[in-house]
A tleap script that builds the chain and sets N, CA, C and O, in Angstrom:
source leaprc.protein.ff14SB
mol = sequence {
  NMET PRO GLY ASN ASP LEU PHE THR LEU TYR
  VAL SER PRO THR PRO GLY GLN PRO GLY PRO
  ALA THR GLY VAL THR LYS SER ASP LEU ASP
  VAL LEU ASN VAL THR SER LEU SER ILE TYR
  GLY VAL THR CYS THR SER GLY VAL ALA ILE
  ASP GLU ILE ARG ILE GLY THR SER TYR ALA
  ASP VAL VAL PRO VAL ALA THR ALA PRO LEU
  SER LEU LEU THR CYS ILE ALA GLY GLY CLEU
}
set mol.1.N position { -40.064 85.232 130.197 }
set mol.1.CA position { -39.108 86.298 129.988 }
set mol.1.C position { -39.870 87.596 129.691 }
set mol.1.O position { -40.940 87.552 129.083 }
set mol.2.N position { -39.355 88.702 130.094 }
set mol.2.CA position { -40.026 89.966 129.819 }
set mol.2.C position { -40.016 90.275 128.326 }
set mol.2.O position { -39.143 89.822 127.586 }
set mol.3.N position { -41.002 91.052 127.904 }
set mol.3.CA position { -41.083 91.450 126.494 }
set mol.3.C position { -42.081 90.600 125.728 }
set mol.3.O position { -42.707 89.693 126.277 }
set mol.4.N position { -42.212 90.916 124.448 }
set mol.4.CA position { -43.168 90.192 123.608 }
set mol.4.C position { -42.766 88.735 123.415 }
set mol.4.O position { -41.585 88.402 123.314 }
set mol.5.N position { -43.787 87.874 123.368 }
set mol.5.CA position { -43.586 86.445 123.169 }
set mol.5.C position { -43.763 86.107 121.690 }
set mol.5.O position { -44.436 86.834 120.960 }
set mol.6.N position { -43.163 85.014 121.256 }
set mol.6.CA position { -43.236 84.575 119.868 }
set mol.6.C position { -44.082 83.310 119.789 }
set mol.6.O position { -43.796 82.324 120.470 }
set mol.7.N position { -45.123 83.337 118.960 }
set mol.7.CA position { -46.000 82.196 118.737 }
set mol.7.C position { -45.943 81.845 117.260 }
set mol.7.O position { -46.053 82.727 116.409 }
set mol.8.N position { -45.771 80.562 116.947 }
set mol.8.CA position { -45.775 80.112 115.561 }
set mol.8.C position { -46.812 79.014 115.414 }
set mol.8.O position { -46.844 78.073 116.208 }
set mol.9.N position { -47.660 79.131 114.400 }
set mol.9.CA position { -48.717 78.160 114.141 }
set mol.9.C position { -48.299 77.239 113.001 }
set mol.9.O position { -47.928 77.699 111.921 }
set mol.10.N position { -48.362 75.942 113.251 }
set mol.10.CA position { -48.115 74.933 112.224 }
set mol.10.C position { -49.405 74.130 112.075 }
set mol.10.O position { -49.945 73.645 113.070 }
set mol.11.N position { -49.902 73.986 110.860 }
set mol.11.CA position { -51.140 73.264 110.611 }
set mol.11.C position { -50.816 71.946 109.922 }
set mol.11.O position { -50.197 71.927 108.858 }
set mol.12.N position { -51.234 70.852 110.531 }
set mol.12.CA position { -51.052 69.499 110.005 }
set mol.12.C position { -49.611 69.197 109.612 }
set mol.12.O position { -49.356 68.865 108.455 }
set mol.13.N position { -48.656 69.301 110.544 }
set mol.13.CA position { -47.268 68.971 110.208 }
set mol.13.C position { -47.122 67.486 109.884 }
set mol.13.O position { -47.834 66.647 110.436 }
set mol.14.N position { -46.199 67.175 108.994 }
set mol.14.CA position { -45.971 65.794 108.571 }
set mol.14.C position { -45.039 65.094 109.558 }
set mol.14.O position { -43.928 65.569 109.795 }
set mol.15.N position { -45.474 63.967 110.138 }
set mol.15.CA position { -44.623 63.241 111.076 }
set mol.15.C position { -43.300 62.834 110.433 }
set mol.15.O position { -43.260 62.429 109.271 }
set mol.16.N position { -42.233 62.945 111.195 }
set mol.16.CA position { -40.922 62.519 110.744 }
set mol.16.C position { -40.191 63.502 109.852 }
set mol.16.O position { -39.054 63.242 109.456 }
set mol.17.N position { -40.810 64.621 109.527 }
set mol.17.CA position { -40.182 65.617 108.660 }
set mol.17.C position { -39.636 66.764 109.513 }
set mol.17.O position { -40.161 67.041 110.591 }
set mol.18.N position { -38.579 67.431 109.028 }
set mol.18.CA position { -38.066 68.590 109.768 }
set mol.18.C position { -39.064 69.739 109.726 }
set mol.18.O position { -39.967 69.767 108.890 }
set mol.19.N position { -38.890 70.670 110.627 }
set mol.19.CA position { -39.770 71.827 110.676 }
set mol.19.C position { -39.679 72.671 109.420 }
set mol.19.O position { -38.615 72.760 108.809 }
set mol.20.N position { -40.788 73.295 109.025 }
set mol.20.CA position { -40.769 74.148 107.847 }
set mol.20.C position { -39.928 75.400 108.088 }
set mol.20.O position { -39.704 75.803 109.229 }
set mol.21.N position { -39.469 76.007 106.996 }
set mol.21.CA position { -38.650 77.211 107.106 }
set mol.21.C position { -39.457 78.385 107.641 }
set mol.21.O position { -38.898 79.279 108.277 }
set mol.22.N position { -40.767 78.396 107.392 }
set mol.22.CA position { -41.618 79.491 107.859 }
set mol.22.C position { -42.904 78.927 108.425 }
set mol.22.O position { -43.253 77.771 108.187 }
set mol.23.N position { -43.593 79.748 109.166 }
set mol.23.CA position { -44.900 79.410 109.709 }
set mol.23.C position { -45.645 80.711 109.941 }
set mol.23.O position { -45.094 81.787 109.708 }
set mol.24.N position { -46.872 80.634 110.390 }
set mol.24.CA position { -47.630 81.832 110.731 }
set mol.24.C position { -47.180 82.251 112.122 }
set mol.24.O position { -47.352 81.506 113.087 }
set mol.25.N position { -46.607 83.441 112.224 }
set mol.25.CA position { -45.996 83.876 113.479 }
set mol.25.C position { -46.686 85.121 114.030 }
set mol.25.O position { -47.055 86.024 113.279 }
set mol.26.N position { -46.852 85.153 115.340 }
set mol.26.CA position { -47.384 86.324 116.046 }
set mol.26.C position { -46.360 86.705 117.103 }
set mol.26.O position { -45.898 85.857 117.867 }
set mol.27.N position { -46.012 87.974 117.141 }
set mol.27.CA position { -44.955 88.390 118.073 }
set mol.27.C position { -45.216 89.747 118.717 }
set mol.27.O position { -44.272 90.434 119.107 }
set mol.28.N position { -46.490 90.146 118.834 }
set mol.28.CA position { -46.768 91.471 119.378 }
set mol.28.C position { -47.519 91.455 120.711 }
set mol.28.O position { -48.204 92.421 121.049 }
set mol.29.N position { -47.393 90.362 121.465 }
set mol.29.CA position { -48.044 90.261 122.769 }
set mol.29.C position { -47.077 89.759 123.832 }
set mol.29.O position { -46.219 88.918 123.559 }
set mol.30.N position { -47.222 90.276 125.031 }
set mol.30.CA position { -46.510 89.745 126.189 }
set mol.30.C position { -47.576 89.091 127.053 }
set mol.30.O position { -48.291 89.785 127.776 }
set mol.31.N position { -47.697 87.764 126.992 }
set mol.31.CA position { -48.830 87.085 127.618 }
set mol.31.C position { -48.575 86.585 129.036 }
set mol.31.O position { -49.494 86.072 129.675 }
set mol.32.N position { -47.374 86.718 129.531 }
set mol.32.CA position { -47.031 86.238 130.867 }
set mol.32.C position { -47.276 84.735 130.949 }
set mol.32.O position { -46.653 83.979 130.203 }
set mol.33.N position { -48.157 84.282 131.826 }
set mol.33.CA position { -48.427 82.847 131.984 }
set mol.33.C position { -49.706 82.474 131.265 }
set mol.33.O position { -50.737 83.114 131.470 }
set mol.34.N position { -49.660 81.441 130.420 }
set mol.34.CA position { -50.842 80.953 129.724 }
set mol.34.C position { -51.429 79.821 130.554 }
set mol.34.O position { -50.751 78.830 130.826 }
set mol.35.N position { -52.693 79.967 130.957 }
set mol.35.CA position { -53.339 78.944 131.770 }
set mol.35.C position { -54.493 78.272 131.045 }
set mol.35.O position { -55.001 77.255 131.517 }
set mol.36.N position { -54.925 78.821 129.895 }
set mol.36.CA position { -56.001 78.195 129.138 }
set mol.36.C position { -55.939 78.669 127.696 }
set mol.36.O position { -55.258 79.641 127.371 }
set mol.37.N position { -56.664 77.964 126.840 }
set mol.37.CA position { -56.703 78.283 125.424 }
set mol.37.C position { -58.144 78.143 124.962 }
set mol.37.O position { -58.785 77.129 125.237 }
set mol.38.N position { -58.660 79.148 124.265 }
set mol.38.CA position { -60.024 79.108 123.738 }
set mol.38.C position { -59.980 79.325 122.243 }
set mol.38.O position { -59.180 80.113 121.739 }
set mol.39.N position { -60.850 78.616 121.534 }
set mol.39.CA position { -60.954 78.762 120.092 }
set mol.39.C position { -62.399 79.137 119.785 }
set mol.39.O position { -63.336 78.447 120.186 }
set mol.40.N position { -62.558 80.226 119.076 }
set mol.40.CA position { -63.886 80.705 118.730 }
set mol.40.C position { -64.085 80.613 117.230 }
set mol.40.O position { -63.190 80.964 116.461 }
set mol.41.N position { -65.261 80.138 116.801 }
set mol.41.CA position { -65.604 80.080 115.390 }
set mol.41.C position { -66.543 81.209 115.032 }
set mol.41.O position { -67.197 81.793 115.896 }
set mol.42.N position { -66.602 81.507 113.751 }
set mol.42.CA position { -67.485 82.569 113.281 }
set mol.42.C position { -68.934 82.114 113.360 }
set mol.42.O position { -69.799 82.867 113.807 }
set mol.43.N position { -69.206 80.882 112.926 }
set mol.43.CA position { -70.572 80.353 112.988 }
set mol.43.C position { -70.523 78.903 113.439 }
set mol.43.O position { -69.477 78.256 113.380 }
set mol.44.N position { -71.632 78.415 113.876 }
set mol.44.CA position { -71.713 77.010 114.276 }
set mol.44.C position { -71.832 76.086 113.074 }
set mol.44.O position { -71.698 74.872 113.222 }
set mol.45.N position { -72.079 76.623 111.904 }
set mol.45.CA position { -72.268 75.797 110.708 }
set mol.45.C position { -71.076 75.870 109.767 }
set mol.45.O position { -71.207 75.557 108.584 }
set mol.46.N position { -69.922 76.276 110.268 }
set mol.46.CA position { -68.759 76.447 109.390 }
set mol.46.C position { -68.118 75.129 108.997 }
set mol.46.O position { -67.291 75.116 108.085 }
set mol.47.N position { -68.459 74.017 109.641 }
set mol.47.CA position { -67.909 72.720 109.280 }
set mol.47.C position { -66.466 72.532 109.704 }
set mol.47.O position { -65.752 71.734 109.097 }
set mol.48.N position { -66.022 73.232 110.714 }
set mol.48.CA position { -64.652 73.127 111.184 }
set mol.48.C position { -64.570 72.055 112.260 }
set mol.48.O position { -65.419 71.987 113.149 }
set mol.49.N position { -63.537 71.217 112.173 }
set mol.49.CA position { -63.298 70.205 113.194 }
set mol.49.C position { -61.849 70.329 113.669 }
set mol.49.O position { -60.935 70.474 112.857 }
set mol.50.N position { -61.648 70.274 114.952 }
set mol.50.CA position { -60.307 70.338 115.536 }
set mol.50.C position { -60.108 69.045 116.305 }
set mol.50.O position { -60.875 68.733 117.215 }
set mol.51.N position { -59.066 68.285 115.933 }
set mol.51.CA position { -58.876 67.020 116.616 }
set mol.51.C position { -57.670 67.000 117.536 }
set mol.51.O position { -57.611 66.160 118.434 }
set mol.52.N position { -56.709 67.887 117.351 }
set mol.52.CA position { -55.554 67.935 118.243 }
set mol.52.C position { -54.995 69.352 118.304 }
set mol.52.O position { -54.902 70.043 117.289 }
set mol.53.N position { -54.634 69.761 119.483 }
set mol.53.CA position { -53.902 71.014 119.670 }
set mol.53.C position { -52.702 70.653 120.520 }
set mol.53.O position { -52.844 70.088 121.604 }
set mol.54.N position { -51.527 70.980 120.027 }
set mol.54.CA position { -50.301 70.685 120.768 }
set mol.54.C position { -49.579 71.999 121.033 }
set mol.54.O position { -49.426 72.824 120.132 }
set mol.55.N position { -49.144 72.185 122.252 }
set mol.55.CA position { -48.434 73.401 122.645 }
set mol.55.C position { -47.072 72.991 123.165 }
set mol.55.O position { -46.969 72.084 123.991 }
set mol.56.N position { -46.023 73.652 122.688 }
set mol.56.CA position { -44.673 73.335 123.122 }
set mol.56.C position { -43.757 74.512 122.923 }
set mol.56.O position { -44.181 75.568 122.455 }
set mol.57.N position { -42.511 74.337 123.272 }
set mol.57.CA position { -41.530 75.409 123.131 }
set mol.57.C position { -40.661 75.250 121.891 }
set mol.57.O position { -39.810 76.097 121.617 }
set mol.58.N position { -40.868 74.160 121.129 }
set mol.58.CA position { -40.119 73.952 119.886 }
set mol.58.C position { -40.990 73.184 118.903 }
set mol.58.O position { -42.018 72.624 119.284 }
set mol.59.N position { -40.583 73.157 117.652 }
set mol.59.CA position { -41.323 72.396 116.631 }
set mol.59.C position { -41.371 70.914 117.008 }
set mol.59.O position { -42.407 70.268 116.854 }
set mol.60.N position { -40.270 70.383 117.495 }
set mol.60.CA position { -40.214 68.972 117.880 }
set mol.60.C position { -41.231 68.637 118.976 }
set mol.60.O position { -41.707 67.504 119.049 }
set mol.61.N position { -41.566 69.605 119.821 }
set mol.61.CA position { -42.553 69.382 120.876 }
set mol.61.C position { -43.962 69.174 120.329 }
set mol.61.O position { -44.780 68.522 120.978 }
set mol.62.N position { -44.258 69.711 119.156 }
set mol.62.CA position { -45.633 69.702 118.670 }
set mol.62.C position { -45.876 68.846 117.438 }
set mol.62.O position { -47.031 68.591 117.098 }
set mol.63.N position { -44.831 68.395 116.758 }
set mol.63.CA position { -45.037 67.564 115.570 }
set mol.63.C position { -45.346 66.134 116.005 }
set mol.63.O position { -44.712 65.621 116.928 }
set mol.64.N position { -46.315 65.481 115.351 }
set mol.64.CA position { -46.604 64.093 115.710 }
set mol.64.C position { -45.396 63.202 115.450 }
set mol.64.O position { -44.580 63.494 114.576 }
set mol.65.N position { -45.286 62.124 116.204 }
set mol.65.CA position { -44.197 61.176 116.035 }
set mol.65.C position { -44.577 60.199 114.928 }
set mol.65.O position { -45.684 59.659 114.927 }
set mol.66.N position { -43.668 59.970 113.990 }
set mol.66.CA position { -43.925 59.024 112.904 }
set mol.66.C position { -43.943 57.607 113.471 }
set mol.66.O position { -43.055 57.231 114.236 }
set mol.67.N position { -44.932 56.840 113.106 }
set mol.67.CA position { -45.014 55.458 113.554 }
set mol.67.C position { -45.148 54.543 112.339 }
set mol.67.O position { -45.768 54.904 111.339 }
set mol.68.N position { -44.567 53.379 112.442 }
set mol.68.CA position { -44.678 52.394 111.364 }
set mol.68.C position { -46.028 51.700 111.471 }
set mol.68.O position { -46.513 51.456 112.576 }
set mol.69.N position { -46.640 51.380 110.334 }
set mol.69.CA position { -47.922 50.667 110.408 }
set mol.69.C position { -47.727 49.272 110.996 }
set mol.69.O position { -46.694 48.636 110.783 }
set mol.70.N position { -48.713 48.812 111.727 }
set mol.70.CA position { -48.650 47.483 112.321 }
set mol.70.C position { -48.840 46.422 111.247 }
set mol.70.O position { -49.697 46.555 110.373 }
set mol.71.N position { -48.051 45.390 111.320 }
set mol.71.CA position { -48.239 44.261 110.413 }
set mol.71.C position { -49.177 43.265 111.078 }
set mol.71.O position { -49.400 43.332 112.287 }
set mol.72.N position { -49.722 42.348 110.300 }
set mol.72.CA position { -50.609 41.329 110.850 }
set mol.72.C position { -49.870 40.477 111.882 }
set mol.72.O position { -50.443 40.110 112.908 }
set mol.73.N position { -48.601 40.161 111.613 }
set mol.73.CA position { -47.805 39.369 112.544 }
set mol.73.C position { -47.625 40.105 113.869 }
set mol.73.O position { -47.718 39.493 114.933 }
set mol.74.N position { -47.370 41.409 113.815 }
set mol.74.CA position { -47.222 42.201 115.037 }
set mol.74.C position { -48.510 42.189 115.846 }
set mol.74.O position { -48.478 42.073 117.071 }
set mol.75.N position { -49.637 42.310 115.164 }
set mol.75.CA position { -50.929 42.302 115.860 }
set mol.75.C position { -51.188 40.960 116.539 }
set mol.75.O position { -51.663 40.913 117.673 }
set mol.76.N position { -50.874 39.870 115.838 }
set mol.76.CA position { -51.082 38.530 116.419 }
set mol.76.C position { -50.142 38.308 117.607 }
set mol.76.O position { -50.565 37.802 118.646 }
set mol.77.N position { -48.859 38.689 117.455 }
set mol.77.CA position { -47.877 38.508 118.520 }
set mol.77.C position { -48.216 39.364 119.736 }
set mol.77.O position { -47.966 38.960 120.872 }
set mol.78.N position { -48.779 40.537 119.501 }
set mol.78.CA position { -49.117 41.435 120.591 }
set mol.78.C position { -50.475 41.144 121.196 }
set mol.78.O position { -50.839 41.736 122.212 }
set mol.79.N position { -51.221 40.252 120.596 }
set mol.79.CA position { -52.538 39.898 121.130 }
set mol.79.C position { -53.599 40.935 120.840 }
set mol.79.O position { -54.579 41.048 121.576 }
set mol.80.N position { -53.410 41.711 119.749 }
set mol.80.CA position { -54.433 42.719 119.426 }
set mol.80.C position { -55.601 42.119 118.700 }
set mol.80.O position { -56.546 42.829 118.357 }
savepdb mol mol.pdb
quit
């Protein structure tokens, strides 16, 4: 859509919980089509680790799905 786009950053959302009332939001860019994403660090020794990046059009698109822990019986029945 024409005009500025809205981006909201959620860090480590809790699976199975509703979206927070607020997040870190950026709304001063019109980016057109996004074809890639780059993350730059200040130094190589900052100790930062990124294990997942999820991009979606709603909070539900990016929050992890809550899963029940496997029981020993489930593992045996499933052949794990």
